[in-house]
C-alpha positions in Angstrom: -14.1 40.6 -21.6 -14.4 36.9 -19.4 -17.9 36.2 -19.4 -19.5 33.0 -17.7 -19.0 30.7 -21.2 -15.2 31.2 -20.9 -15.1 30.5 -17.3 -16.8 27.2 -17.8 -14.5 26.3 -21.0 -11.1 26.9 -18.8 -12.7 25.4 -15.8 -13.4 22.2 -18.0 -9.8 22.5 -19.5 -8.5 22.8 -15.8 -10.7 19.8 -14.7 -9.4 17.6 -17.9 -5.9 18.4 -18.0 -5.7 17.3 -14.0 -7.7 14.0 -14.8 -5.6 13.4 -17.7 -2.2 14.0 -15.4 -3.9 12.1 -12.9 -4.3 9.3 -15.1 -0.8 9.2 -16.7 0.9 9.4 -13.3 -0.4 6.1 -12.5 1.7 3.4 -13.8 0.1 0.2 -15.2 -0.3 -3.0 -12.5 2.4 -5.6 -13.5 3.0 -8.9 -11.5 6.0 -10.9 -12.0 5.7 -14.6 -11.8 7.1 -14.5 -8.4 5.7 -11.5 -6.6 3.8 -11.7 -3.7 0.5 -9.6 -4.2 -0.4 -9.4 -0.9 1.6 -8.5 2.2 -1.0 -6.2 3.7 -3.6 -4.0 3.4 -5.5 -0.7 4.3 -9.3 -0.5 4.7 -11.2 2.7 5.6 -14.4 3.3 6.5 -15.7 5.0 3.8 -16.1 2.3 1.3 -15.4 -1.7 1.2 -12.3 -1.0 -1.5 -8.6 -1.4 -0.2 -5.2 -0.7 -0.9 -3.1 -3.7 -1.1 0.7 -3.5 -0.4 2.6 -6.5 -2.9 6.7 -6.9 -3.4 8.3 -7.8 -6.8 10.7 -10.9 -6.1 13.1 -12.6 -8.5 13.3 -16.8 -9.6 15.3 -16.1 -6.0 12.7 -14.7 -4.0 14.6 -11.8 -3.4 13.7 -8.5 -3.4 13.6 -6.5 -7.1 14.7 -3.4 -7.6 15.7 -0.5 -5.2 12.0 0.2 -4.7 10.3 -3.6 -4.9 7.3 -2.8 -2.6 4.3 -1.2 -3.8 0.7 -0.6 -3.6 -2.5 -0.8 -5.8 -6.3 -0.5 -5.0 -8.9 -3.5 -4.6 -12.2 -2.2 -6.0 -14.2 -4.6 -4.1 -17.2 -2.0 -5.0 -16.4 -3.0 -8.8 -16.1 -6.7 -8.5 -14.2 -9.7 -6.8 -11.2 -9.3 -9.6 -11.0 -5.5 -9.6 -7.9 -3.8 -9.3 -6.3 -0.3 -10.2 -3.3 1.5 -9.8 -2.8 4.3 -7.1 -3.2 7.6 -8.7 -0.5 10.4 -8.1 -3.2 12.6 -5.9 -3.9 9.2 -3.5 0.0 8.8 -3.3 -0.1 11.2 -0.2 -2.4 9.2 1.8 -1.3 5.7 1.1 1.7 5.8 -0.9 5.3 5.1 0.5 7.1 7.6 2.7 10.9 5.4 1.7 12.0 1.7 1.5 15.5 0.4 1.2 16.3 -3.3 1.0 18.0 -4.7 3.8 19.2 -7.9 2.2 18.5 -9.9 -0.7 20.4 -13.1 -1.1 20.0 -16.8 -2.8 16.9 -17.4 -0.8 15.0 -14.4 0.0 15.7 -11.1 1.2 14.1 -8.2 3.4 13.2 -4.7 2.8 12.4 -1.5 5.4 9.1 0.0 4.4 7.9 3.6 5.9 4.3 4.3 4.9 3.6 8.2 4.4 0.6 7.8 6.9 2.6 6.5 9.6 5.9 7.4 8.9 7.6 6.8 12.1 6.4 3.0 12.1 8.6 1.0 10.2 7.2 -2.4 8.3 10.2 -4.9 7.6 8.8 -7.3 4.4 10.8 -10.2 4.7 10.8 -13.0 1.9 11.9 -16.6 1.4 12.3 -19.2 -1.0 9.6 -22.1 -0.1 10.3 -25.1 -2.7 9.1 -23.1 -5.7 7.0 -20.6 -4.6 8.2 -17.3 -2.8 6.8 -16.4 0.8 6.6 -13.0 2.3 5.7 -11.8 5.5 5.1 -8.2 7.3 6.9 -7.3 10.2 5.6 -4.7 12.7 5.5 -4.1 16.3 2.3 -3.4 17.5 0.9 -2.4 21.2 4.9 -3.6 22.1 4.3 -6.9 20.6 6.4 -8.0 17.4 3.8 -8.9 14.8 3.3 -9.7 11.4 1.0 -7.3 10.4 -2.1 -8.0 8.2 -4.3 -4.9 7.9 -4.6 -1.1 8.9 -7.7 0.2 9.5 -8.4 4.0 9.0 -11.3 5.4 10.5 -12.0 8.8 8.6 -14.3 11.8 9.8 -15.7 14.9 7.8 -12.3 16.4 7.4 -9.5 14.0 8.0 -8.8 10.9 10.3 -10.0 10.3 13.2 -7.9 7.1 14.4 -5.9 4.3 12.8 -6.3 0.8 14.1 -3.0 -1.6 13.6 -3.8 -5.3 13.1 -1.3 -8.1 13.1 -0.9 -11.6 14.4 1.6 -12.4 17.2 5.0 -13.8 15.6 3.8 -17.0 17.5 0.4 -17.2 15.8 -1.4 -17.1 19.1 -3.2 -14.2 18.9 -4.4 -11.2 17.0 -2.8 -7.6 18.2 -4.6 -4.2 17.8 -3.4 -1.1 18.3 -5.1 2.1 17.9 -3.4 5.4 17.0 -5.1 8.5 17.4 -4.7 11.0 15.0 
C-alpha cells in the first residue's frame, strides 16, 4: 500500500539522488599556469552571476587537448572571488555544442567554438604568446562586423528566453558593436 509517508520518502530519495548526480557530474575547476581565464561571458537578466568562458593553454600558449575551451560560473552574488563549475543540467543552456582545434603551433593556436545557445554562430578563439604571458581573444561577427566578443546578455522571460544581445569590440578597436537576436 502506497501511503503519503512512502511517497514523501520516495520523493526525498529521488531528489537526493538527483542532487548527488548533478554534483558528481560537475568537474572540479582547475586552471593551469598559462590558461586565459576570461575570454567572454554570458550574463542574464535573472541575477548578477555570469558564465565565463576560458581556455587551457600550454607553455607555448597553444590550446591543450581536443576540447580546451571550458565554462564556469562567476558567482557575483556570493562574493567577488566565488567561482563554481557548470552543473550537468546547466550544460544545455550554457555549454559548448562543439569545439575543434584549428591550429596548434609554436606560439599559439586557434579553436572554433559553437555554444549550445547559439549553435550556428561560431566563435574563433585565437591564442598567442606575448613575452612570458599568453594572450587570447574571441572573434565573432556581430551585426555583419568582425568583432572581439566580450559579452552575451540573455533577457529571460517567464518560460524561456526573450532575446539575446551580443556585444563585442570592432577588430580595429574603434567602437562597440551590438546585435539583438530575437528568440
